[in-house]
C-alpha positions as CSV (number, residue, x, y, z in Angstrom):
1,M,0.0,-0.1,0.0
2,P,1.5,3.3,-1.0
3,E,2.1,6.0,1.6
4,Q,-0.6,8.5,1.4
5,E,0.7,11.8,0.2
6,P,-0.6,15.0,1.7
7,K,-3.2,17.3,-0.2
8,P,-1.3,19.7,-2.4
9,T,-1.7,23.3,-1.3
10,V,-0.8,26.7,-2.7
11,D,2.5,26.9,-0.8
12,S,3.4,23.2,-1.6
13,I,2.8,23.6,-5.3
14,R,5.0,26.7,-5.2
15,T,7.7,24.9,-3.1
16,H,7.8,22.2,-5.9
17,R,7.8,24.6,-8.8
18,K,10.5,26.8,-7.4
19,Y,12.8,23.7,-6.6
20,L,12.4,22.5,-10.1
21,F,12.3,25.8,-11.8
22,D,15.9,26.5,-10.1
23,L,17.1,23.1,-11.1
24,W,16.5,23.4,-14.7
25,S,17.7,27.4,-14.5
26,D,20.9,26.7,-16.4
27,A,19.4,24.6,-19.1
28,R,16.5,27.1,-19.8
29,A,19.4,29.8,-20.0
30,K,21.5,27.4,-22.5
31,W,18.2,26.7,-24.4
32,S,17.5,30.6,-25.0
33,D,21.1,30.9,-26.5
34,V,20.4,27.8,-28.9
35,D,17.3,29.5,-29.9
36,R,19.2,32.6,-31.1
37,Y,21.4,30.5,-33.4
38,Y,18.3,28.4,-34.7
39,N,16.6,31.8,-35.3
40,R,19.6,33.3,-36.7
41,T,19.3,36.3,-34.1
42,F,22.8,35.5,-32.5
43,S,25.5,38.4,-31.9
44,L,27.8,38.1,-34.9
45,W,30.4,40.4,-33.5
46,P,31.7,41.9,-30.3
47,E,30.1,44.9,-29.1
48,N,31.4,48.3,-30.4
49,M,32.6,46.9,-33.6
50,D,31.6,49.0,-36.5
51,R,30.9,45.9,-38.8
52,P,28.1,44.9,-41.0
53,D,26.1,42.1,-38.7
54,W,23.0,41.6,-40.8
55,Y,23.9,38.5,-43.0
56,R,24.0,35.2,-41.0
57,P,24.0,31.9,-43.1
58,M,21.0,29.4,-42.4
59,R,23.3,26.7,-41.3
60,G,22.3,26.4,-37.8
61,R,18.6,26.1,-38.6
62,S,19.2,23.8,-41.8
63,V,21.3,21.3,-39.8
64,V,18.4,20.9,-37.2
65,D,15.4,20.8,-39.7
66,H,17.4,18.4,-42.3
67,A,18.1,16.0,-39.6
68,V,14.7,16.0,-38.3
69,D,13.1,15.6,-41.7
70,H,15.7,12.9,-42.8
71,Q,16.6,11.2,-39.6
72,L,13.7,11.1,-37.4
73,A,10.3,9.5,-38.9
74,H,7.1,10.6,-37.3
75,E,4.6,7.8,-38.6
76,P,4.4,5.2,-35.8
77,S,4.3,1.6,-36.2
78,I,2.7,-0.4,-33.3
79,H,3.6,-4.0,-32.1
80,R,2.0,-5.7,-29.3
81,L,2.6,-9.4,-27.9
82,P,-0.6,-11.4,-27.1
83,A,-1.8,-11.3,-23.6
84,G,-1.7,-14.8,-23.5
85,E,-1.7,-18.3,-25.5
86,G,-4.3,-19.0,-28.4
87,E,-5.6,-17.5,-31.3
88,E,-8.1,-15.3,-29.6
89,H,-5.2,-13.4,-27.6
90,K,-3.5,-13.2,-31.3
91,R,-6.6,-11.7,-32.4
92,R,-7.1,-9.3,-29.8
93,A,-3.5,-8.0,-30.1
94,D,-4.0,-7.7,-33.7
95,R,-6.9,-5.5,-33.3
96,V,-5.4,-3.2,-30.8
97,E,-2.4,-2.4,-33.2
98,P,-4.1,-0.9,-36.0
99,A,-6.6,1.0,-33.7
100,L,-3.8,2.4,-31.2
101,R,-2.0,3.6,-34.6
102,A,-4.9,5.4,-35.7
103,I,-5.3,7.0,-32.3
104,L,-1.8,8.1,-32.3
105,N,-2.1,9.5,-35.9
106,E,-5.2,11.4,-35.3
107,A,-4.1,12.9,-31.9
108,A,-1.2,14.2,-33.5
109,A,-3.0,15.6,-36.4
110,L,-5.4,17.5,-33.6
111,E,-2.5,19.4,-32.6
112,T,-1.1,22.8,-34.2
113,S,2.2,21.0,-34.9
114,L,2.8,17.4,-35.7
115,T,3.3,15.8,-32.3
116,W,6.2,13.4,-33.1
117,K,7.8,15.6,-35.5
118,Q,7.9,18.4,-33.0
119,V,9.2,15.8,-30.3
120,G,11.9,14.9,-32.5
121,K,12.8,18.6,-33.0
122,N,12.9,19.2,-29.1
123,L,15.2,16.1,-28.9
124,L,17.7,17.4,-31.5
125,L,17.9,21.2,-30.8
126,Y,17.4,21.4,-27.0
127,G,18.4,17.8,-26.1
128,Y,15.4,16.9,-24.1
129,A,11.8,16.7,-24.9
130,V,8.5,16.2,-22.8
131,V,5.1,14.6,-24.1
132,E,1.8,14.8,-22.5
133,T,-1.0,12.4,-23.1
134,S,-4.4,13.7,-21.8
135,V,-8.0,13.4,-22.3
136,D,-10.1,16.0,-23.7
137,G,-12.9,16.6,-21.1
138,D,-15.0,18.5,-23.6
139,C,-14.9,15.6,-26.0
140,L,-15.8,13.2,-23.2
141,A,-18.9,15.3,-22.0
142,K,-20.4,15.5,-25.6
143,R,-19.9,11.4,-25.6
144,R,-21.4,11.3,-22.3
145,N,-24.2,13.8,-22.3
146,K,-27.2,12.4,-24.5
147,P,-29.0,15.7,-25.8
148,R,-32.4,16.2,-24.4
149,K,-35.2,17.7,-26.4
150,L,-35.5,21.7,-26.1
151,R,-38.6,23.6,-25.7
152,G,-40.3,24.2,-29.0
153,E,-37.8,21.9,-31.0
154,S,-39.3,19.9,-33.6
155,A,-39.2,16.2,-33.7
156,E,-37.1,16.2,-36.8
157,E,-34.7,18.7,-35.4
158,F,-34.2,16.6,-32.4
159,A,-33.8,13.5,-34.3
160,Q,-31.0,15.0,-36.1
161,R,-29.3,16.2,-33.1
162,I,-29.7,12.6,-31.6
163,S,-28.0,11.3,-35.1
164,V,-25.1,13.6,-34.8
165,W,-24.5,12.7,-31.0
166,E,-24.6,8.9,-31.8
167,H,-21.9,9.5,-34.4
168,Q,-19.7,11.6,-32.0
169,R,-20.3,8.8,-29.4
170,K,-19.0,6.4,-31.3
171,T,-16.3,8.1,-33.5
172,M,-15.0,10.9,-31.3
173,M,-11.5,10.5,-30.1
174,P,-10.8,12.2,-26.7
175,F,-7.2,11.6,-26.4
176,R,-4.5,14.5,-27.1
177,T,-0.7,14.2,-27.3
178,V,1.0,17.4,-26.9
179,A,4.8,18.3,-27.2
180,H,5.2,21.1,-24.9
181,H,8.5,23.2,-24.9
182,P,10.6,21.5,-22.3
183,A,11.1,24.7,-20.4
184,R,7.2,24.5,-19.5
185,V,7.1,21.3,-18.1
186,L,9.3,20.9,-14.8
187,L,9.9,17.1,-14.0
188,D,12.8,15.1,-12.0
189,P,15.5,14.8,-14.5
190,L,16.9,11.8,-12.4
191,R,13.6,9.4,-12.9
192,K,12.6,8.2,-16.4
193,D,9.1,7.5,-15.1
194,P,8.9,10.6,-12.8
195,R,6.3,10.6,-9.9
196,M,5.8,14.3,-9.9
197,G,5.4,17.2,-12.4
198,V,4.8,21.0,-12.5
199,R,3.5,22.5,-15.6
200,H,4.3,26.1,-15.3
201,D,2.5,27.9,-18.1
202,Y,0.1,30.9,-19.0
203,R,-3.6,30.2,-19.6
204,T,-6.5,32.5,-20.6
205,A,-9.0,33.7,-18.2
206,Y,-11.5,31.9,-20.1
207,D,-10.0,28.6,-20.3
208,L,-9.7,28.5,-16.5
209,Y,-13.3,29.2,-16.1
210,L,-13.9,26.2,-18.3
211,L,-11.6,23.9,-16.6
212,T,-13.0,24.8,-13.2
213,S,-16.7,24.9,-14.2
214,A,-16.7,21.4,-15.7
215,R,-15.1,20.3,-12.1
216,A,-18.0,21.8,-10.2
217,D,-20.4,20.2,-12.5
218,H,-18.8,16.7,-11.7
219,K,-18.8,17.9,-7.9
220,T,-22.4,18.1,-8.0
221,K,-22.5,14.5,-9.3
222,G,-21.0,13.1,-6.2
223,R,-17.3,13.3,-7.4
224,N,-14.7,14.3,-4.7
225,V,-13.4,17.4,-6.0
226,E,-12.5,20.9,-4.3
227,V,-12.9,23.5,-6.7
228,D,-13.5,27.5,-7.0
229,V,-14.9,28.4,-10.4
230,Y,-12.8,31.0,-11.8
231,D,-14.3,34.5,-12.6
232,Y,-12.7,35.9,-15.9
233,G,-14.3,39.3,-15.2
234,D,-14.6,41.8,-18.3
235,N,-11.5,40.3,-20.2
236,P,-12.0,36.5,-21.0
237,Y,-8.4,36.7,-22.8
238,K,-6.6,37.8,-19.9
239,M,-3.3,35.6,-19.6
240,V,-2.8,34.3,-16.3
241,E,0.1,32.7,-14.8
242,C,-0.7,29.3,-13.5
243,D,1.0,26.1,-12.1
244,E,-0.5,22.7,-12.9
245,Y,0.5,20.1,-10.2
246,W,0.2,16.1,-11.1
247,S,1.3,13.4,-8.8
248,E,0.4,9.6,-8.8
249,Q,-2.4,10.5,-6.3
250,W,-3.3,14.1,-6.7
251,H,-3.9,16.8,-9.6
252,A,-4.2,20.5,-8.5
253,M,-4.0,24.0,-10.3
254,A,-3.2,27.4,-8.7
255,T,-2.2,30.6,-10.1
256,T,1.1,32.1,-8.9
257,A,-0.8,34.9,-7.4
258,G,-2.0,32.5,-4.7
259,D,-5.5,31.2,-5.8
260,M,-6.3,27.5,-5.7
261,L,-8.7,26.9,-8.4
262,F,-9.0,23.0,-7.9
263,V,-7.8,19.9,-6.3
264,E,-9.1,16.4,-7.0
265,R,-7.9,12.8,-6.5
266,N,-5.8,11.6,-9.4
267,S,-8.0,8.6,-10.5
268,W,-5.5,7.5,-13.5
269,G,-2.6,6.4,-11.2
270,F,0.0,8.2,-13.2
271,I,1.3,11.5,-14.4
272,P,0.5,12.1,-17.9
273,Y,4.0,13.2,-18.8
274,A,6.8,11.2,-20.4
275,H,10.3,12.8,-21.0
276,A,13.7,11.8,-22.4
277,F,17.3,13.1,-23.0
278,A,18.6,12.9,-26.3
279,G,21.8,11.2,-25.2
280,Y,24.4,13.9,-26.7
281,G,25.2,15.0,-23.3
282,Q,27.7,13.8,-20.3
283,E,27.8,14.7,-16.8
284,P,31.1,16.1,-16.0
285,T,33.6,14.1,-13.0
286,E,34.2,17.6,-11.1
287,Q,30.4,18.5,-10.9
288,E,29.5,18.4,-7.2
289,E,25.5,19.0,-7.5
290,F,23.6,17.4,-10.4
291,N,22.8,19.9,-13.2
292,P,20.7,18.6,-16.0
293,S,21.9,21.2,-18.3
294,F,24.9,18.7,-18.7
295,L,22.7,15.9,-20.1
296,A,20.1,18.6,-22.1
297,V,22.6,18.9,-24.9
298,G,21.3,19.2,-28.5
299,I,22.9,19.1,-31.7
300,L,23.9,22.7,-31.7
301,D,25.2,23.2,-28.3
302,H,28.8,22.6,-29.3
303,A,28.7,24.0,-32.6
304,R,27.9,27.5,-31.8
305,D,31.2,29.0,-31.6
306,T,31.8,27.2,-35.1
307,L,28.7,28.6,-36.5
308,K,29.4,32.1,-35.3
309,A,32.9,31.6,-37.1
310,Q,31.4,30.4,-40.3
311,A,28.7,33.3,-40.1
312,Q,31.8,35.6,-39.6
313,E,33.6,34.5,-42.6
314,S,30.7,34.4,-45.0
315,A,29.4,38.1,-43.6
316,A,33.0,39.3,-44.2
317,R,33.4,37.7,-47.6
318,H,30.0,39.3,-48.5
319,N,31.3,42.6,-47.6
320,A,34.0,42.4,-49.6
321,V,32.1,41.3,-52.6
322,I,29.8,44.4,-52.1
323,E,32.6,46.7,-51.6
324,A,34.3,45.3,-55.0
325,A,31.1,45.4,-56.8
326,F,30.2,48.9,-56.0
327,N,33.9,50.2,-55.7
328,P,33.9,54.0,-54.9
329,M,35.6,56.4,-57.6
330,V,38.6,58.6,-56.3
331,T,39.9,62.0,-57.8
332,T,42.5,64.4,-57.0
333,G,40.4,67.2,-57.8
334,D,37.1,68.4,-56.6
335,A,34.6,65.6,-55.5
336,A,31.6,67.6,-55.5
337,E,32.4,68.6,-59.4
338,L,33.1,65.1,-60.4
339,Q,29.7,63.8,-58.8
340,E,27.9,66.5,-60.5
341,Q,29.8,65.3,-63.9
342,R,28.8,61.9,-63.3
343,A,25.2,62.8,-62.7
344,R,24.9,64.5,-66.3
345,G,26.3,61.6,-68.1
346,D,29.0,59.1,-68.9
347,I,31.8,61.3,-70.1
348,L,33.8,63.0,-67.6
349,E,36.1,66.1,-68.3
350,V,39.5,65.9,-66.6
351,A,43.0,67.7,-66.9
352,N,44.6,64.3,-67.1
353,R,43.9,60.8,-66.7
354,G,45.5,60.4,-63.4
355,E,43.2,62.7,-61.9
356,V,40.3,60.2,-61.7
357,G,40.3,56.5,-61.1
358,W,38.7,53.6,-59.0
359,M,39.7,52.7,-55.3
360,E,42.2,49.8,-55.3
361,V,40.2,46.5,-54.4
362,Q,41.3,44.2,-51.7
363,Q,42.3,40.9,-53.2
364,L,41.6,38.0,-50.7
365,P,44.2,35.4,-50.3
366,R,43.5,31.9,-51.0
367,Y,43.6,30.6,-47.3
368,V,40.4,32.7,-46.5
369,F,38.3,30.3,-48.7
370,E,40.2,27.3,-47.4
371,S,39.5,28.4,-43.8
372,E,36.0,28.1,-44.7
373,Q,36.1,24.7,-45.9
374,M,37.6,23.6,-42.6
375,I,35.0,25.1,-40.9
376,D,32.5,23.5,-42.9
377,R,34.1,20.1,-42.3
378,D,34.1,20.7,-38.6
379,L,30.6,21.5,-38.7
380,E,29.6,18.2,-40.7
381,L,31.5,16.1,-38.0
382,G,29.7,17.5,-35.2
383,T,26.3,18.0,-36.5
384,Y,24.7,16.9,-39.7
385,A,26.5,15.4,-43.0
386,Q,25.8,16.5,-46.4
387,S,25.6,12.7,-47.4
388,L,22.6,12.1,-45.3
389,A,21.0,15.0,-47.3
390,G,21.4,13.1,-50.6
391,I,24.6,15.4,-51.3
392,R,27.3,13.1,-53.0
393,E,30.6,13.9,-51.4
394,Q,33.8,14.6,-53.5
395,G,35.4,11.7,-54.4
396,V,32.6,9.4,-54.0
397,S,31.7,7.6,-57.2
398,T,29.6,4.7,-56.3
399,V,26.1,4.0,-54.9
400,G,27.7,1.6,-52.4
401,Q,30.4,4.2,-51.2
402,Q,27.6,6.7,-50.6
403,A,25.4,4.0,-48.6
404,I,28.5,3.0,-46.4
405,L,29.0,6.8,-45.5
406,S,25.1,7.5,-45.0
407,T,25.1,4.5,-42.7
408,A,28.0,5.8,-40.5
409,A,26.5,9.3,-40.3
410,S,23.1,8.1,-39.3
411,R,24.4,6.3,-36.3
412,K,24.7,9.8,-34.8
413,F,20.7,9.9,-34.4
414,A,20.3,6.2,-33.0
415,T,19.9,7.2,-29.5
416,A,17.6,10.1,-30.3
417,S,15.4,7.9,-32.3
418,K,15.3,5.3,-29.7
419,Q,14.1,7.8,-27.2
420,L,11.6,9.2,-29.4
421,E,10.2,5.6,-29.8
422,H,10.1,5.4,-26.0
423,L,8.3,8.5,-25.6
424,A,5.5,7.3,-28.1
425,S,5.5,4.0,-26.3
426,R,4.7,5.5,-23.0
427,S,2.2,7.6,-24.6
428,G,0.5,4.5,-26.2
429,M,0.6,2.6,-22.9
430,H,-1.3,5.6,-21.0
431,I,-3.9,5.7,-23.8
432,L,-4.4,1.9,-23.7
433,R,-4.9,2.4,-19.5
434,L,-7.2,5.2,-20.0
435,I,-9.3,3.0,-22.5
436,D,-9.3,0.2,-19.9
437,T,-9.9,2.1,-16.7
438,M,-12.4,4.7,-18.2
439,K,-14.5,1.7,-20.0
440,L,-14.3,3.3,-23.4
441,S,-15.3,2.0,-26.7
442,L,-13.8,3.7,-29.9
443,I,-13.9,3.7,-33.5
444,V,-11.0,5.5,-34.8
445,E,-10.6,5.5,-38.9
446,G,-12.6,2.2,-39.0
447,H,-10.7,0.5,-36.2
448,E,-12.5,-0.5,-33.3
449,I,-10.8,-0.7,-29.8
450,S,-12.2,-1.6,-26.1
451,G,-11.1,-2.6,-22.8
452,A,-12.1,-6.2,-23.9
453,D,-9.1,-6.2,-26.6
454,I,-6.7,-4.7,-23.9
455,E,-7.3,-7.4,-21.4
456,K,-5.6,-5.4,-18.6
457,D,-2.1,-5.4,-20.4
458,Y,-1.0,-2.1,-21.6
459,Q,2.3,-3.1,-22.9
460,V,3.1,-1.9,-26.3
461,K,6.3,-0.9,-28.6
462,V,6.1,2.1,-30.8
463,S,8.6,2.4,-33.3
464,F,9.4,5.2,-36.0
465,E,11.3,3.4,-39.0
466,L,12.7,5.2,-41.8
467,V,12.3,2.7,-44.6
468,D,14.4,3.1,-47.7
469,P,12.6,1.5,-50.5
470,V,15.4,-0.3,-52.3
471,I,16.5,-2.0,-48.7
472,Q,12.9,-2.9,-48.0
473,F,12.3,-4.6,-51.4
474,Q,15.4,-6.3,-50.8
475,A,14.3,-7.6,-47.6
476,R,11.0,-8.7,-48.9
477,E,12.4,-10.7,-51.5
478,L,14.7,-12.6,-49.1
479,G,11.7,-12.7,-46.9
480,L,9.7,-14.5,-49.6
481,R,12.5,-17.0,-50.4
482,E,12.7,-18.0,-46.6
483,V,9.1,-18.6,-46.6
484,Q,9.0,-20.8,-49.5
485,A,12.0,-22.8,-48.3
486,G,9.9,-23.3,-44.8
487,V,12.3,-21.6,-42.7
488,K,10.1,-18.5,-41.9
489,S,6.7,-18.5,-41.1
490,K,3.9,-16.2,-43.1
491,E,3.2,-14.1,-39.8
492,T,6.8,-13.5,-39.3
493,Y,7.2,-12.5,-42.9
494,W,4.1,-10.0,-42.6
495,S,5.4,-8.4,-39.3
496,A,9.2,-8.3,-40.0
497,D,9.7,-7.8,-43.8
498,A,6.2,-6.5,-45.1
499,R,5.6,-4.5,-41.8
500,L,2.1,-5.6,-41.6
501,E,0.4,-4.8,-38.3
502,D,-3.1,-6.7,-38.4
503,A,-1.8,-10.3,-39.1
504,T,-5.2,-11.8,-38.2
505,G,-7.0,-9.6,-40.5
506,E,-4.3,-10.4,-43.6
507,R,-5.1,-14.0,-42.9
508,H,-8.8,-13.5,-43.1
509,R,-8.6,-11.3,-46.1
510,L,-6.5,-14.6,-47.6
511,L,-9.4,-16.8,-46.7
512,V,-11.8,-14.7,-48.3
513,D,-9.6,-14.6,-51.5
514,S,-9.6,-18.4,-51.3
515,I,-13.3,-18.5,-51.0
516,R,-14.0,-16.2,-53.9
517,E,-11.9,-18.6,-56.4
518,D,-14.2,-21.5,-55.8
519,P,-16.1,-22.2,-59.0
520,M,-19.4,-22.6,-57.0
521,I,-18.8,-19.2,-55.3
522,Q,-17.9,-17.5,-58.8
523,R,-21.0,-19.0,-60.0
524,I,-23.2,-17.5,-57.1
525,L,-21.6,-14.2,-57.6
526,A,-21.9,-14.2,-61.3
527,K,-25.7,-14.8,-61.0
528,E,-26.0,-12.3,-58.3
529,A,-24.3,-9.7,-60.8
530,A,-26.5,-10.6,-63.6
531,R,-29.6,-10.0,-61.3
532,E,-28.1,-6.6,-60.6
533,E,-27.8,-5.8,-64.6
534,G,-31.3,-7.1,-65.2
535,L,-29.6,-10.3,-67.1
536,L,-30.7,-12.8,-64.4
537,E,-34.0,-14.1,-66.4
538,M,-31.9,-14.6,-69.6
539,L,-29.3,-16.5,-68.0
540,Q,-31.8,-18.7,-66.5
541,Q,-33.4,-19.5,-69.8
542,E,-30.0,-20.0,-71.3
543,E,-29.5,-22.5,-68.8
544,E,-32.6,-24.6,-69.2
545,R,-32.2,-24.7,-72.8
546,Q,-28.5,-26.2,-72.0
547,A,-30.0,-28.6,-69.7
548,Q,-32.5,-29.6,-72.4
549,Q,-29.8,-30.2,-74.8
550,E,-27.8,-32.4,-72.5
551,Q,-30.9,-34.6,-71.8
552,Q,-31.4,-35.1,-75.4
553,G,-27.8,-36.3,-76.0
554,M,-26.8,-33.1,-77.7
555,P,-23.6,-31.3,-77.0
556,G,-24.0,-28.1,-74.9
557,E,-23.3,-24.7,-76.4
558,Q,-20.5,-23.9,-73.8
559,A,-18.9,-27.5,-74.3
560,M,-18.9,-26.9,-78.3
561,V,-17.0,-23.6,-77.6
562,D,-14.6,-25.4,-75.3
563,S,-14.0,-28.0,-78.3
564,M,-13.3,-25.2,-80.6
565,M,-10.9,-23.3,-78.4
566,G,-9.2,-26.8,-78.1
567,G,-10.0,-27.3,-74.7
568,G,-12.8,-30.0,-73.1
569,P,-13.3,-33.6,-73.8
570,G,-13.8,-33.0,-77.6
571,F,-16.3,-35.0,-79.8
572,G,-16.0,-37.8,-82.1
573,P,-16.6,-37.6,-85.7
574,D,-20.3,-38.8,-85.3
575,G,-21.1,-36.0,-82.7
576,S,-20.7,-37.9,-79.8
577,P,-18.5,-37.1,-76.7
578,G,-15.0,-38.1,-76.5
579,G,-12.0,-38.3,-78.9
580,G,-9.5,-37.6,-76.2
581,G,-7.4,-34.7,-77.7
582,P,-8.2,-31.2,-78.3
583,G,-10.5,-30.1,-81.1
584,G,-12.0,-33.6,-81.4
585,R,-8.7,-35.2,-82.4
586,P,-7.4,-38.2,-80.5
587,T,-4.4,-37.9,-78.3
588,R,-0.9,-38.9,-79.8
589,Q,0.2,-42.0,-77.9
590,P,3.6,-43.5,-78.1
591,I,4.0,-46.7,-80.3
592,T,5.6,-48.8,-77.3
593,P,6.2,-48.0,-73.7
594,D,9.9,-47.4,-74.3
595,T,9.1,-45.0,-77.1
596,A,9.4,-41.1,-76.0
597,R,5.7,-39.5,-75.8
598,P,5.6,-36.9,-78.7
599,S,5.2,-33.2,-77.9
600,P,1.6,-31.9,-77.9
601,V,2.6,-28.7,-79.1
602,G,1.0,-27.6,-82.3
603,Q,-1.4,-30.8,-82.4
604,N,-4.4,-28.6,-83.4
605,L,-2.7,-27.0,-85.8
606,A,-1.5,-30.0,-87.9
607,G,-3.3,-31.3,-90.9
């Protein structure tokens, strides 16, 4: 029995927030500096230096964006092991996989930015990411509360509202997955599965009113909750700074001004946050107190000085090009007079040729350009290689060499990819647990899921696979050979090579295909198609006529057609069935048992 946690108060929430806020202060300061390099607003030159600073290359931003686009996929693949032995457990596990995949995809699409793509960007940019898996109370209320007939409402209008509600009750998906900015959710950095967390954020006054009023309604229905309905006053869009507290036993929210909005029991039994470091950091040996900033290391953290050096070289070279292109004219005479003559036309009147000329342009030495190449190489080694973006390196002439370089460079993102999969897996487990404990039955994108399919087992593995079409084709070809050789099962081929989630459904669809190939079933389907086209009566008359011909010993019309096409049993010279060979000709037989049988090719064309 876990120890009873004291009910949170405004002071206790403020204490938790202050401790975690101070713990993450160094990391937040570093993230702010990284943002300047990502958004190209960093300081290019030291203060009090009169140099052009408006030009900054896009290298810092392109490094992160290319890495997220090319190395971290955002389409989840679900794998779930059966909860027990037997076909029924396999069938239920196969039902969960496509349904959970549809839930995660729809939940990500409901956010303003795709959840898992944003999580991958946070991992690479900040070296740390947080995901919240929550339930939309508004959506649950619409599913739960059946509409009542309004005064003066017609029966037809009420029936329409009931139809809409029935549709929403079956298909509305109440789960949300949100990729918060890491600075807004404060969690214990030493625990992968934290037991307490504080979300420190701003919310509109009207949002606080909705949150508190909904809980006040639940209170009247017997739910144990302490709530104070927030009064938004004259400005519903006023931003209010709040602290939302979560623990395994309590859920509460208070404003930083000191107002407790609500306190309720956490019926879920877990906090809805999951977090992970990207894996690029390392805690120093001499550090006495733990500081998460050494673990929250993004792909640009140690490249900031190099990015600034590259930007300085690019800005200096660009300024040299500008000065060369717009080289000022010099004169030993009156500059104002020269300017006036140039304004009148292209011909200048001077006493001698040496009186007017162009300012000498500075010639950049070769090492200036070689220095930038060394900086580019340093950036590639520490961040993102061009080979991963599809750019072939100099000296690489074959596809195999390029594949080796790309594979070696992509290993830098292996840890971040694993952490992304862990966060999605935790989110999937939370969703399955909520479906089971809240006794929900959902239909999402045509896939149905309920607590009966989950069987009290919330374990699930979510993966984000970057599939190379060429490699996938080779894997499927090899998998088919292994299935034909009998060393691999079809189900293993479907899951490992074809990446199919619903093996039970595929087995059922294959069975349906085999049933449809049965001649009797095809005849039934043909009659059904003829009935739909209005040809069933003609077909029945033709069948009756052929049956009468067969009773009279006459060959049926279909048999005649088969004989003419070289198939069927054929007919003898007198019109009776038989004859053995195609087209009514007898089959060519060997003269003796030891004689080779002649080839039948071209028999029906022989004279």
